[in-house]
N, C-alpha and C positions, 0 to 999 in steps of 0.2 A: 841537751835535748830542748827543742823548741816547746814553748808552753802555749797552749791554745788560749784564745781570747775568751773571756767570760762574758756572758750576756748581761746587759744592763736591765735591771728590773724597773718597772714603772711605778712600783709601790701601789698597785691596784689590788684591793681586797677581792678575793674570789667569793662569789655568792653561792657557790656549790654547783652541782651539775645542772644542766639545762633541763627544765621540766618538759616532758612530752605532753602533747595534746591527746585528749581522749578520742577514741575512734568515733564515738557518738557525736562529737562536736565538729567533725570534719565536713566535707562537702555535702553530705547527704542530709544535713540538718533541715528539717522542715519538709522533707520528701517522705512520702509513705512507701510502703513495700511495692515491689513491681507487680503489675497486674498479671493474672494467670495467662492471658494470651501471649504476653511477652515471653514467658518461659516456654510455652508450647511452640512459638515460632522459632525461638533460639534452638531448641532441641531438634525441631523438624529440619531446619536448614543444615545442621551438622549431620543429621542422619541421612538426608537425601544426598548430601555431598559424598559421604562415605559409600553409600549404595551406588552412586554414579561411577565412582572410581572402580569399585569391585566389579560391577556389571560390565564395565568397559573391558577389563582384563579377562573376564570369563567369556567375552565375545557374545553377550546376549543382546547388546544394543546394536541398532542398525549402523552400517558403515564400518564394520570391523573395528579394530583397535584405533582410536583416534586421539590425538593430543588435545582436541577441543573438549572432549568429555573429561579428560584429566584436569585441564585448567578450570573448567566449569565446576567440577567437584571440589577442587581446592579453593576456588572462590567462595563457594557456598559454605565450606567449613570455616574459612577466614571470616566471613560476615557473621556467622554464628558465634565464633570466638570473640569477635569485637563486641557483639551484643552482651557477652558475659561481663564485660568491664562495666556496664551500666546497670547490671542486675543488683537489686537491693533486697 
């Protein structure tokens, strides 16, 4: 039977596992908490987006069921979701 080749070691001492950084010292260092208006705008965008989609399918909005209402609602939800990534 063939014998597999063994790996050559470089005789390097392992210092142990890599230490992880604390969450407090990452990107948000020096930045305070998000202002209250930021949270209000974020939630309002997502809420208006959902309402726009729901009211479109219930046929409350003018112009019957329209794909533009759907895309607008999804866009508002997306912008609100992107705002959540900057929330502190």
